[in-house]
N, C-alpha and C positions, 0 to 999 in steps of 0.2 A: 513934321511933330508930333501928329496925331499918330501916325503909323507906326512911329518908334516907340510912342507909349503903349499903343495895343500889344505890340510885338514882346517887350519888357512885361507887361502884365501877364501875357500869354506863358511865357517863360517862367516866372515866380509861380504862377497857378500850376504848373507842370511840374515843378521842383517839389512842392509841400508833398503830394500823394507819392512821388519818387522816394522821397527819404524815408518814408513810411515803410516802404518795402525793400529798403537797402539791406543787404546780406541775409535774406532768406532765400531759399532754393525753391524753385518751381516744384509743385505737386508731381509725385511718381506714384505708380502703382505697385503695391507689394504683394505676393503670394498669400493664398487665404486658405488653412486646413479648416474641414469641417466634418462633424459625424451627427449624423441625424437618423433617428427612428422614425418609421411610418408604418401605416396600416392601409390596406386596401382590399381590393376586389379583383381576381383573376380569371378569367373564363379560358379553359384550355380545350380545344375542338379536334379531340382525337376520335375515336370510335362513336363517343357519346361527347356532348358538351358538359365538362366538368367546373363548377362553379367552386371558386376557393377564397377563403379569406387569407390574406397575406399579412404577415408581420415582417418589417425589413429593419435592417441597420445598415447605412452607407456612411463610408468616410471617404473624402475627397479632398485632392489638393487642386487648387486652381493656381495656375503659374502665372509669373506677370505678364505671359505673353497670351493668357487666357486659355490655356491648353488645361483640360481637366482630366486627372488619373486619380484611380482610386480602387475601392474594393466594395462588394455588396453582398451581404449575407441574408437570405431570407428563407420563411418558412411557409408553405401553403397547404392549409388544411381543408381538403376538399368538405363540401356540405350537400345536401340534399338528399330524396329518399333512396337513389340506387348507389349512395356513396359510402365509403367504408371508414372515412375519416381519419383514414392512413397519410401522413403528411408526406411533401415532396420539400426537401432542402437544397438549395442551391448557392455555391460560393462561386461568385464572377468578380471579373476584373471589368474596370470603367474606363472608357477613353472616349474624349472628344473635345466640346466645347462647352459653354454654360447654357446653351439652347438646346444641342444635341448631343448623347453620350451613346457610344456603341458598348453592348453588353456580349461577354463570353466567357464563359465557365463551364463547369461541371456540377452534377448534383446527383440525388438518390431518389428515387420514387418508390417510397415505402408499399405504397398499394399494388404496385407490379413488380416489386422486389428486383428492380434494376437500376442500375446506373443511367444516367442521362448526359448528354451534352447539350448545351444552351446558348443561345445565339440571338441577338436581340438589339432592339434601340430604345431609348427613351427620352421623352420630352416633360416638360413641367407637367407633373399630374397622371401622365400616359405613358404605357410601354407596351410594347409587342415584339414578337419573335417567334421561336419555332425551339422544340423541345425534340431531340433526337435521340430515341433509346437504345442501349447498347445492343437490343434485339433486332434494330432497323426500324423500329415503328417510328412516326411520325406525327408530332402532334403542334400546330400553330397554337399560339396564345395571345391575348389581349387584356390589360388590366388597365384601372384606374386606381391611383391611391392618394395619401395626403402630403406625398413629396413634391415639393416645389422646384426642385433643381440645385445643382451646387450654387453656391455664392460666387457673385461677380469678386473681382480684385480689389481689394480695399486701398483707397486713396490714402497716402503717407506723406508728409511733407518731411523733407530731410532736413537735419540742423545745418545751420550756416556753416560754410568752410571755414577752418582755422582753428 
């Protein structure tokens, strides 16, 4: 008799929270679109080390599968005693996941008066890659910025069916 009473008590205790959640769908993850402005420092290692202040605008979309795609536009202004303060601008595509994104695009270096191809990768607050000039010059770069990376997917709860 005691075991039947325990079993009935357990069933009643489980039914109370079960009815509270009746009709709700489990949480799902939806895509996130984000546009972020950042500022940072970049060092280009060509014939000389060229430090630059960089301002960037990134727009990204993190899909339901955590795939990040987007675009990046940045302007880097070199500073220092041997620099001419002529900027480098770049327009790059972004692809990856919330932890690591690859970058690829084109730009123009006003100091050298030439176009560049840029390839690189970024993680939260750090970026690195290489600039290849249309004249064949090759300049690796590394930088740090206030950009903390694209947002993770957002958790949304769908309305109950019906």
